[in-house]
Backbone as ProteinMPNN parsed JSONL, in Angstrom:
{"seq_chain_A": "MLDTILGKDIASYVRGHRALVICALVLAAISSIFVVVPVYLLQPFVDEGMKTGSDPVAWKIPWIA", "coords_chain_A": {"N_chain_A": [[121.368, 105.814, 69.029], [121.221, 107.372, 71.396], [123.405, 109.05, 71.146], [122.704, 110.725, 69.286], [120.536, 112.151, 70.277], [121.403, 112.822, 72.738], [124.11, 113.581, 72.649], [127.591, 112.847, 72.351], [129.183, 112.85, 74.632], [127.343, 113.027, 76.893], [125.858, 110.774, 76.442], [127.352, 108.467, 76.663], [127.926, 108.626, 79.308], [125.214, 108.136, 80.31], [124.708, 105.545, 79.164], [126.531, 104.0, 80.816], [125.35, 104.369, 83.237], [122.787, 103.186, 83.15], [121.081, 101.622, 84.788], [120.682, 103.189, 87.064], [119.434, 105.32, 85.895], [117.039, 104.008, 84.938], [116.062, 103.325, 87.497], [115.562, 105.715, 88.851], [113.434, 106.869, 87.053], [111.532, 104.879, 87.545], [111.061, 105.559, 90.275], [110.318, 108.08, 90.165], [107.895, 107.588, 88.845], [106.353, 106.212, 90.709], [106.26, 108.044, 93.088], [104.609, 109.769, 91.801], [102.211, 108.585, 91.571], [101.861, 108.171, 94.325], [101.029, 110.722, 94.851], [98.647, 111.108, 93.677], [96.86, 108.972, 94.513], [96.058, 109.416, 97.334], [94.292, 111.426, 97.255], [92.206, 110.34, 95.932], [91.474, 108.443, 97.987], [90.771, 110.052, 100.207], [88.642, 111.444, 99.157], [85.815, 110.499, 99.65], [85.529, 111.212, 102.287], [85.162, 113.991, 102.521], [83.482, 116.743, 103.461], [80.603, 118.442, 102.607], [80.388, 121.036, 103.611], [83.079, 121.654, 103.695], [83.717, 121.8, 101.025], [82.289, 124.036, 100.083], [83.119, 125.836, 101.81], [81.957, 126.754, 104.146], [80.756, 127.065, 107.608], [79.668, 124.769, 110.106], [82.659, 122.712, 109.817], [82.7, 119.255, 109.195], [84.089, 115.66, 109.521], [83.034, 113.078, 107.652], [83.127, 109.981, 108.602], [82.548, 106.909, 107.938], [82.786, 104.457, 109.441], [82.717, 105.226, 112.02], [80.654, 107.077, 112.501]], "CA_chain_A": [[120.256, 106.819, 69.066], [121.457, 108.156, 72.52], [124.558, 109.845, 70.722], [121.879, 111.889, 68.43], [119.668, 112.756, 71.355], [122.036, 113.49, 73.998], [125.533, 114.115, 72.324], [128.572, 111.649, 72.599], [129.654, 112.989, 76.154], [126.244, 112.696, 77.746], [125.372, 109.326, 75.967], [128.271, 107.542, 77.23], [127.543, 108.551, 80.994], [124.021, 107.501, 80.312], [124.915, 104.189, 78.911], [127.227, 103.451, 81.829], [124.594, 104.351, 84.427], [121.395, 102.842, 82.679], [120.292, 101.118, 85.774], [120.296, 104.467, 87.713], [118.316, 106.258, 85.311], [115.721, 103.44, 85.044], [115.528, 103.221, 88.772], [115.105, 107.142, 88.816], [112.231, 107.027, 86.293], [110.564, 104.146, 88.271], [110.657, 106.022, 91.443], [109.394, 109.223, 89.886], [106.611, 107.224, 88.669], [105.677, 105.704, 92.092], [106.004, 109.278, 93.556], [103.236, 110.551, 91.29], [100.981, 107.762, 91.965], [101.388, 108.543, 95.715], [100.591, 111.976, 95.023], [97.316, 111.085, 93.203], [95.977, 108.147, 95.169], [95.62, 109.824, 98.581], [93.228, 112.383, 96.874], [90.842, 109.522, 95.617], [91.116, 107.825, 99.232], [90.066, 111.091, 101.105], [87.538, 112.204, 98.7], [84.513, 110.301, 100.397], [85.404, 111.72, 103.683], [85.163, 115.447, 102.459], [82.049, 117.134, 103.838], [80.054, 119.45, 101.796], [80.836, 122.3, 104.208], [84.688, 121.801, 103.377], [83.769, 122.187, 99.527], [81.631, 125.366, 100.007], [83.875, 126.764, 102.86], [81.091, 127.4, 105.228], [80.649, 126.393, 108.89], [80.941, 124.143, 110.716], [83.128, 121.749, 108.926], [82.908, 118.026, 109.815], [84.435, 114.739, 108.641], [82.051, 112.079, 107.694], [83.804, 108.792, 108.607], [81.409, 105.974, 107.785], [82.742, 103.386, 110.485], [82.47, 105.819, 113.305], [79.304, 107.748, 112.601]], "C_chain_A": [[120.541, 107.815, 70.272], [122.648, 109.383, 72.142], [123.837, 111.06, 69.946], [121.21, 112.594, 69.31], [120.461, 113.578, 72.228], [123.494, 114.152, 73.593], [126.344, 112.869, 72.756], [128.817, 111.785, 74.071], [128.582, 112.581, 76.993], [125.788, 111.215, 77.682], [126.066, 108.299, 76.601], [127.968, 107.323, 78.739], [126.225, 107.925, 81.07], [124.074, 106.041, 80.221], [125.554, 103.594, 80.086], [126.362, 103.421, 83.242], [123.088, 104.037, 84.075], [120.58, 102.334, 83.914], [119.925, 102.22, 86.818], [119.267, 105.318, 87.343], [116.946, 105.617, 85.262], [115.223, 103.399, 86.545], [115.06, 104.705, 89.193], [113.841, 107.418, 88.314], [111.315, 106.172, 86.914], [110.089, 104.9, 89.522], [109.933, 107.313, 91.347], [107.985, 108.739, 89.591], [105.732, 106.695, 89.965], [105.351, 106.895, 92.804], [104.771, 109.973, 93.268], [102.165, 109.626, 91.621], [100.804, 108.023, 93.443], [100.963, 109.852, 95.982], [98.992, 111.905, 94.759], [96.272, 110.158, 94.02], [95.31, 108.792, 96.507], [94.283, 110.842, 98.4], [91.944, 111.658, 96.681], [90.447, 108.786, 97.044], [90.417, 108.851, 100.162], [88.844, 111.653, 100.522], [86.03, 111.687, 99.332], [84.276, 110.848, 101.66], [85.151, 113.456, 103.712], [83.666, 115.729, 102.71], [81.608, 118.157, 102.877], [80.414, 120.845, 102.233], [82.342, 122.661, 103.909], [84.611, 122.415, 101.854], [83.261, 123.785, 99.446], [82.443, 126.453, 100.997], [83.182, 127.438, 103.912], [81.309, 126.701, 106.54], [79.635, 125.683, 109.294], [81.453, 123.154, 109.693], [83.408, 120.432, 109.76], [83.387, 116.916, 108.771], [83.477, 113.842, 109.054], [82.941, 110.756, 107.577], [82.761, 107.645, 108.826], [81.495, 104.917, 109.016], [82.568, 103.855, 111.997], [81.157, 106.483, 113.544], [78.066, 106.771, 112.642]], "O_chain_A": [[120.147, 108.978, 70.182], [122.736, 110.439, 72.769], [124.302, 112.2, 69.968], [121.262, 113.814, 69.151], [120.27, 114.775, 72.443], [123.93, 115.138, 74.188], [125.831, 111.976, 73.431], [128.642, 110.775, 74.752], [128.853, 111.754, 77.863], [125.418, 110.567, 78.661], [125.482, 107.317, 77.061], [127.803, 106.24, 79.301], [126.097, 107.104, 81.978], [123.555, 105.336, 81.087], [125.05, 102.519, 80.408], [126.607, 102.646, 84.167], [122.207, 104.624, 84.703], [119.399, 102.669, 83.993], [118.85, 102.11, 87.407], [118.449, 105.899, 88.056], [115.903, 106.244, 85.445], [114.012, 103.44, 86.766], [114.085, 104.761, 89.942], [113.088, 108.138, 88.97], [110.161, 106.6, 86.913], [108.896, 104.907, 89.826], [109.105, 107.676, 92.183], [107.003, 109.356, 90.003], [104.513, 106.846, 90.051], [104.193, 106.957, 93.218], [104.048, 110.579, 94.059], [101.114, 110.146, 91.995], [99.649, 108.103, 93.859], [100.573, 110.195, 97.098], [98.183, 112.508, 95.465], [95.094, 110.474, 94.181], [94.1, 108.667, 96.696], [93.423, 110.988, 99.268], [90.851, 112.07, 97.07], [89.263, 108.541, 97.274], [89.49, 108.448, 100.865], [88.05, 112.277, 101.225], [85.147, 112.533, 99.465], [83.155, 110.989, 102.148], [84.983, 114.081, 104.759], [82.768, 115.038, 102.228], [82.53, 118.754, 102.321], [80.704, 121.724, 101.422], [82.74, 123.826, 103.89], [85.318, 123.362, 101.51], [83.866, 124.616, 98.769], [82.356, 127.678, 100.9], [83.594, 128.438, 104.5], [82.066, 125.731, 106.543], [78.549, 125.981, 108.796], [80.718, 122.795, 108.773], [84.13, 120.412, 110.756], [83.232, 117.023, 107.554], [83.063, 113.666, 110.2], [83.449, 110.491, 106.487], [82.192, 107.54, 109.912], [80.458, 104.534, 109.556], [82.344, 103.112, 112.952], [80.612, 106.457, 114.647], [76.924, 107.224, 112.724]]}, "name": "protein", "num_of_chains": 1, "seq": "MLDTILGKDIASYVRGHRALVICALVLAAISSIFVVVPVYLLQPFVDEGMKTGSDPVAWKIPWIA"}
């Protein structure tokens, strides 16, 4: 199947380095998770002033306020 998709030259290289390709795909998935998760973690702290762009901007941190 790899021969059909990638061609014989590239398919033999990919077959020989299968673990590296899998590792690269796993690391890419993990990095995409680390991009999305902080957005959801910071969302409760965003003040309405930050959303509208009006002054003053304040952080609402529940355990300090």
